[in-house]
C-alpha positions as a Markdown table, in Angstrom:
| # | Residue | x | y | z |
|---|---|---|---|---|
| 1 | Met | -0.1 | 0.3 | 0.2 |
| 2 | Ser | 1.7 | 3.2 | -1.0 |
| 3 | Phe | 2.1 | 5.8 | 2.0 |
| 4 | Gly | 3.3 | 9.2 | 2.9 |
| 5 | Phe | 5.6 | 10.4 | 5.9 |
| 6 | Ile | 3.3 | 12.9 | 8.5 |
| 7 | Leu | 6.5 | 15.1 | 10.7 |
| 8 | Thr | 5.6 | 17.7 | 13.2 |
| 9 | Arg | 8.1 | 20.6 | 13.8 |
| 10 | His | 8.9 | 23.1 | 16.0 |
| 11 | Val | 11.7 | 25.3 | 16.0 |
| 12 | Asn | 12.9 | 27.6 | 18.8 |
| 13 | Ser | 16.6 | 28.2 | 18.0 |
| 14 | Glu | 19.3 | 27.0 | 15.6 |
| 15 | Gln | 19.6 | 23.6 | 16.8 |
| 16 | Thr | 16.1 | 22.6 | 17.0 |
| 17 | Asn | 15.8 | 23.7 | 13.1 |
| 18 | Lys | 18.8 | 20.9 | 12.6 |
| 19 | Tyr | 16.2 | 18.5 | 14.0 |
| 20 | Trp | 13.6 | 18.4 | 10.5 |
| 21 | Asn | 16.7 | 19.1 | 8.0 |
| 22 | Gln | 18.1 | 15.9 | 9.4 |
| 23 | Ser | 15.2 | 14.1 | 9.6 |
| 24 | Val | 13.3 | 14.8 | 5.9 |
| 25 | Lys | 17.2 | 14.3 | 4.4 |
| 26 | Leu | 16.9 | 10.8 | 6.1 |
| 27 | Ile | 13.8 | 10.1 | 5.1 |
| 28 | Arg | 15.2 | 11.4 | 1.3 |
| 29 | Thr | 18.0 | 8.6 | 1.7 |
| 30 | Tyr | 15.6 | 5.4 | 2.3 |
| 31 | Tyr | 12.1 | 6.8 | 0.6 |
| 32 | Pro | 13.4 | 9.1 | -1.9 |
| 33 | Tyr | 9.8 | 9.1 | -3.4 |
| 34 | Arg | 8.2 | 9.4 | -0.5 |
| 35 | Lys | 5.4 | 12.4 | -0.1 |
| 36 | Ile | 6.8 | 14.1 | 3.4 |
| 37 | Val | 4.1 | 16.2 | 5.2 |
| 38 | Ile | 4.8 | 18.6 | 7.7 |
| 39 | Ile | 2.9 | 20.4 | 10.2 |
| 40 | Asp | 4.2 | 23.5 | 11.7 |
| 41 | Asp | 3.5 | 24.0 | 15.1 |
| 42 | Asn | 4.2 | 27.9 | 15.6 |
| 43 | Ser | 7.4 | 27.5 | 15.2 |
| 44 | Asn | 9.8 | 30.8 | 15.1 |
| 45 | Tyr | 10.4 | 31.2 | 12.1 |
| 46 | Glu | 13.2 | 33.7 | 12.5 |
| 47 | Tyr | 14.5 | 30.4 | 13.1 |
| 48 | Val | 13.5 | 28.1 | 10.4 |
| 49 | Lys | 15.7 | 27.5 | 7.6 |
| 50 | Ala | 16.0 | 24.7 | 4.8 |
| 51 | Asp | 19.0 | 22.8 | 3.9 |
| 52 | Phe | 17.7 | 21.9 | 0.4 |
| 53 | Asp | 15.2 | 23.1 | -1.8 |
| 54 | Tyr | 13.4 | 19.1 | -0.7 |
| 55 | Gln | 11.2 | 17.2 | -3.5 |
| 56 | Asn | 8.0 | 16.3 | -3.3 |
| 57 | Leu | 7.5 | 18.0 | 0.0 |
| 58 | Thr | 4.5 | 20.1 | 1.5 |
| 59 | Ile | 4.3 | 22.1 | 4.9 |
| 60 | Ile | 1.5 | 23.1 | 6.7 |
| 61 | Gln | 0.8 | 25.7 | 9.2 |
| 62 | Ser | -1.2 | 24.5 | 11.9 |
| 63 | Glu | -3.8 | 27.1 | 12.5 |
| 64 | Trp | -4.6 | 25.0 | 16.6 |
| 65 | Pro | -0.7 | 26.6 | 18.0 |
| 66 | Gly | 0.4 | 23.2 | 20.9 |
| 67 | Arg | -1.5 | 20.9 | 19.6 |
| 68 | Gly | 1.5 | 19.3 | 18.6 |
| 69 | Glu | 0.8 | 15.4 | 18.7 |
| 70 | Leu | -2.3 | 15.8 | 16.9 |
| 71 | Leu | -2.2 | 17.8 | 14.5 |
| 72 | Pro | -1.1 | 14.9 | 12.0 |
| 73 | Tyr | -4.2 | 13.0 | 12.7 |
| 74 | Leu | -6.7 | 15.9 | 11.9 |
| 75 | Tyr | -4.7 | 16.9 | 8.9 |
| 76 | Leu | -4.6 | 13.2 | 7.7 |
| 77 | Leu | -8.5 | 13.5 | 8.1 |
| 78 | Lys | -8.6 | 16.8 | 6.1 |
| 79 | Tyr | -6.7 | 15.9 | 3.0 |
| 80 | Lys | -6.3 | 12.6 | 2.8 |
| 81 | Trp | -2.7 | 12.8 | 1.0 |
| 82 | Phe | -2.2 | 9.5 | 1.0 |
| 83 | Pro | -3.8 | 5.8 | 1.8 |
| 84 | Ala | -1.5 | 5.4 | 4.5 |
| 85 | Ala | 0.9 | 7.7 | 6.4 |
| 86 | Val | 3.7 | 7.1 | 8.8 |
| 87 | Ile | 4.0 | 10.0 | 11.5 |
| 88 | Ile | 6.8 | 11.2 | 13.1 |
| 89 | His | 8.4 | 14.0 | 15.4 |
| 90 | Asp | 10.7 | 16.2 | 13.6 |
| 91 | Ser | 13.3 | 14.8 | 16.1 |
| 92 | Leu | 12.9 | 11.2 | 14.7 |
| 93 | Phe | 15.9 | 10.3 | 12.9 |
| 94 | Val | 15.6 | 6.9 | 10.3 |
| 95 | His | 18.5 | 5.0 | 9.9 |
| 96 | Lys | 17.4 | 1.8 | 8.3 |
| 97 | Arg | 14.4 | 1.1 | 5.6 |
| 98 | Ile | 11.3 | -0.2 | 7.3 |
| 99 | Leu | 8.9 | -1.9 | 4.6 |
| 100 | Phe | 5.9 | 0.1 | 6.1 |
| 101 | Gly | 4.0 | -0.3 | 2.3 |
| 102 | Thr | 3.9 | -3.9 | 3.2 |
| 103 | Phe | 1.9 | -3.6 | 6.4 |
| 104 | Lys | -1.2 | -6.1 | 6.6 |
| 105 | Phe | -2.2 | -3.7 | 10.2 |
| 106 | Pro | -4.6 | -0.8 | 10.1 |
| 107 | Val | -2.4 | 0.6 | 13.2 |
| 108 | Met | 1.3 | 0.4 | 14.6 |
| 109 | Pro | 2.3 | 2.4 | 16.9 |
| 110 | Leu | 6.1 | 2.4 | 16.9 |
| 111 | Trp | 6.6 | 2.4 | 20.2 |
| 112 | His | 4.6 | 1.1 | 23.2 |
| 113 | His | 5.2 | 1.6 | 27.4 |
| 114 | Leu | 1.9 | 0.3 | 29.8 |
| 115 | Tyr | -0.5 | 2.6 | 30.5 |
| 116 | Asp | 0.1 | 3.9 | 34.2 |
| 117 | Lys | -2.8 | 6.6 | 34.9 |
| 118 | Glu | -0.7 | 9.2 | 34.8 |
| 119 | Asn | -2.7 | 12.1 | 35.4 |
| 120 | Leu | -5.9 | 11.0 | 35.9 |
| 121 | Pro | -8.2 | 13.9 | 36.0 |
| 122 | Asn | -6.7 | 15.1 | 33.1 |
| 123 | Leu | -7.6 | 11.9 | 30.2 |
| 124 | Met | -10.3 | 12.1 | 32.0 |
| 125 | Arg | -10.9 | 15.7 | 30.7 |
| 126 | Ile | -9.6 | 14.8 | 27.5 |
| 127 | Ala | -11.7 | 11.8 | 26.7 |
| 128 | Ser | -15.2 | 13.5 | 27.9 |
| 129 | Ile | -15.0 | 15.1 | 24.9 |
| 130 | Leu | -15.2 | 12.2 | 23.1 |
| 131 | Lys | -18.1 | 10.5 | 21.2 |
| 132 | Asn | -19.1 | 7.2 | 22.5 |
| 133 | Asn | -16.9 | 7.7 | 25.8 |
| 134 | Ser | -17.9 | 5.5 | 28.2 |
| 135 | Arg | -16.0 | 2.6 | 27.7 |
| 136 | Leu | -12.9 | 5.0 | 27.0 |
| 137 | Leu | -13.5 | 6.7 | 30.3 |
| 138 | Asn | -14.2 | 3.1 | 32.7 |
| 139 | Lys | -11.3 | 1.7 | 30.5 |
| 140 | Leu | -8.2 | 4.7 | 31.5 |
| 141 | Lys | -9.9 | 4.4 | 35.4 |
| 142 | Gly | -9.3 | 0.6 | 35.6 |
| 143 | Asp | -13.0 | 0.3 | 35.8 |
| 144 | Glu | -13.5 | -2.6 | 33.4 |
| 145 | Thr | -13.8 | -6.2 | 34.6 |
| 146 | Asp | -15.1 | -9.1 | 32.8 |
| 147 | Ile | -18.2 | -11.6 | 34.2 |
| 148 | Leu | -15.8 | -13.3 | 36.4 |
| 149 | Lys | -14.9 | -9.7 | 38.0 |
| 150 | Leu | -10.8 | -10.1 | 37.0 |
| 151 | Lys | -9.0 | -6.8 | 35.2 |
| 152 | Gln | -9.3 | -7.0 | 31.7 |
| 153 | Asn | -6.3 | -6.6 | 29.4 |
| 154 | Lys | -4.2 | -3.5 | 30.3 |
| 155 | Phe | -3.4 | -1.5 | 27.2 |
| 156 | Asn | 0.1 | 0.3 | 26.1 |
| 157 | Leu | 0.1 | 4.5 | 25.5 |
| 158 | Cys | 1.0 | 4.9 | 21.9 |
| 159 | Phe | 4.6 | 7.0 | 22.9 |
| 160 | Gly | 4.7 | 10.2 | 20.9 |
| 161 | Cys | 1.8 | 9.3 | 19.2 |
| 162 | Gln | 4.0 | 8.0 | 16.9 |
| 163 | Val | 2.6 | 5.1 | 14.1 |
| 164 | Tyr | 2.1 | 4.1 | 11.0 |
| 165 | Ile | -1.8 | 4.0 | 10.1 |
| 166 | Lys | -4.0 | 3.4 | 7.8 |
| 167 | Leu | -6.4 | 6.3 | 6.2 |
| 168 | Pro | -9.3 | 3.6 | 6.5 |
| 169 | Phe | -8.9 | 2.9 | 9.8 |
| 170 | Leu | -8.5 | 7.1 | 11.0 |
| 171 | Glu | -11.8 | 7.4 | 9.4 |
| 172 | His | -13.2 | 4.9 | 11.3 |
| 173 | Ile | -12.5 | 5.8 | 14.7 |
| 174 | Gln | -12.9 | 9.3 | 13.9 |
| 175 | Arg | -16.4 | 8.5 | 13.0 |
| 176 | Lys | -17.2 | 6.6 | 16.3 |
| 177 | Tyr | -15.3 | 8.8 | 18.9 |
| 178 | Asn | -14.7 | 12.4 | 16.8 |
| 179 | Ile | -11.4 | 12.5 | 17.2 |
| 180 | Thr | -11.0 | 16.2 | 16.0 |
| 181 | Asn | -12.6 | 17.1 | 19.3 |
| 182 | Leu | -9.8 | 16.8 | 20.6 |
| 183 | Val | -8.5 | 19.9 | 19.5 |
| 184 | Tyr | -10.4 | 21.2 | 21.9 |
| 185 | Thr | -9.2 | 19.7 | 25.2 |
| 186 | Val | -5.7 | 19.5 | 24.1 |
| 187 | His | -3.7 | 22.2 | 24.0 |
| 188 | Asn | -0.1 | 22.2 | 25.8 |
| 189 | Arg | 2.0 | 19.0 | 26.4 |
| 190 | Lys | 0.6 | 18.1 | 29.8 |
| 191 | Asp | -1.9 | 17.0 | 27.5 |
| 192 | Arg | -0.6 | 15.6 | 24.9 |
| 193 | Cys | 1.2 | 13.1 | 27.1 |
| 194 | Gly | -2.9 | 12.1 | 28.0 |
| 195 | Leu | -3.1 | 12.1 | 24.1 |
| 196 | Glu | -0.5 | 9.4 | 24.0 |
| 197 | Arg | -2.5 | 7.7 | 26.2 |
| 198 | Ile | -6.0 | 8.0 | 25.1 |
| 199 | Leu | -5.2 | 7.2 | 21.6 |
| 200 | Gly | -3.3 | 4.6 | 22.9 |
| 201 | Leu | -6.6 | 3.1 | 24.1 |
| 202 | Ile | -8.7 | 3.5 | 21.2 |
| 203 | Phe | -6.3 | 1.5 | 18.8 |
| 204 | His | -6.2 | -1.6 | 21.2 |
| 205 | Glu | -10.7 | -0.6 | 21.8 |
| 206 | Glu | -10.6 | -0.6 | 17.8 |
| 207 | Phe | -7.8 | -3.2 | 16.7 |
| 208 | Pro | -7.4 | -5.5 | 19.5 |
| 209 | Ile | -4.0 | -7.7 | 17.8 |
| 210 | Leu | -2.2 | -4.8 | 19.6 |
| 211 | Phe | -2.5 | -6.3 | 22.9 |
| 212 | Lys | -0.2 | -9.4 | 21.3 |
| 213 | Tyr | 2.0 | -7.0 | 18.7 |
| 214 | Asn | 2.6 | -4.3 | 21.4 |
| 215 | Ser | 4.3 | -2.1 | 18.8 |
| 216 | Leu | 7.0 | -1.7 | 16.0 |
| 217 | Phe | 9.9 | -0.8 | 18.3 |
| 218 | Gly | 9.1 | -2.2 | 21.5 |
| 219 | Asp | 9.1 | -0.8 | 24.9 |
| 220 | Ile | 10.4 | 2.8 | 25.0 |
| 221 | Ile | 11.3 | 2.3 | 28.6 |
| 222 | Glu | 13.4 | -0.8 | 27.8 |
| 223 | Lys | 15.7 | 0.9 | 25.3 |
| 224 | Ile | 18.9 | 2.4 | 25.9 |
| 225 | Asn | 19.2 | 6.0 | 25.8 |
| 226 | Ser | 15.1 | 6.1 | 25.8 |
| 227 | Phe | 15.0 | 9.4 | 27.4 |
| 228 | Gly | 17.7 | 12.5 | 27.6 |
| 229 | Tyr | 19.7 | 11.4 | 24.8 |
| 230 | Thr | 20.2 | 15.0 | 23.3 |
| 231 | Tyr | 21.1 | 15.7 | 19.3 |
| 232 | Asp | 24.3 | 15.7 | 20.1 |
| 233 | Asn | 24.8 | 12.6 | 21.8 |
| 234 | Tyr | 23.0 | 11.9 | 18.4 |
| 235 | Ile | 25.9 | 13.4 | 15.9 |
| 236 | Asn | 28.4 | 11.8 | 18.6 |
| 237 | Asp | 27.4 | 8.4 | 17.5 |
| 238 | Ile | 27.0 | 8.7 | 14.1 |
| 239 | Ser | 30.5 | 9.8 | 13.9 |
| 240 | Asn | 31.7 | 6.9 | 16.1 |
| 241 | Lys | 29.4 | 4.3 | 14.5 |
| 242 | Lys | 27.5 | 3.8 | 17.3 |
| 243 | Leu | 23.9 | 4.2 | 16.6 |
| 244 | Leu | 22.0 | 1.1 | 18.0 |
| 245 | Tyr | 18.6 | 1.5 | 16.4 |
| 246 | Pro | 16.9 | 1.5 | 13.3 |
| 247 | Phe | 14.2 | 4.6 | 14.1 |
| 248 | Ile | 16.4 | 7.0 | 16.3 |
| 249 | Lys | 14.6 | 9.6 | 18.7 |
| 250 | Val | 16.8 | 12.3 | 21.1 |
| 251 | Trp | 15.0 | 14.1 | 23.1 |
| 252 | Thr | 14.7 | 18.5 | 23.9 |
| 253 | Gly | 12.9 | 21.1 | 26.2 |
| 254 | Arg | 10.4 | 22.5 | 23.7 |
């Protein structure tokens, strides 16, 4: 199946401007003909500068500042650029070709972690705006039980909301839950952390095979250099040929 890439971008310094350029250059290296869409979330254009005249690339300036990881879902539903999308951050770098076009699953998180009820009141506030939300709210609270009063299978959050997703599946969850409503309850980084958990739950509800397969690259917490791995660390590891994973995520305070 044909697919493309959607990156969320937020540039606020010369350093962070390097991220999206590096990400696009690497996608072009491993996927030279795939369309790339950048959703810019409130960048400071004093610092935004392209290293090259990138081809087959579209840049969308979001009208919803601060929505971050939610934006690719909103704009893919609106513009329907391709039948399937790989949704990533501008601070994620591709170092191996993954054959996404052969994927049969309608959705596959890139990384996951077990749901943890972090900031539960905020999760409930965010999810309350969705349609058909009663089961979701019960699951988020941990109240769902089966007829034997045993806990149901726990679900995983979708780390960074980074995912391979097919458009018909996304349209299905839009029809059922009206996820575009989340633009009214997701406003900042704390809310976007909640979004990781809410989307993870929705993906499991609508595609239960995820209980078995979890994600493409595994539990983010179990990865070496999962957190605190900077762009400078990354560049140093490239120089020393020490990159450990096919997709590399770096961390920054934005």
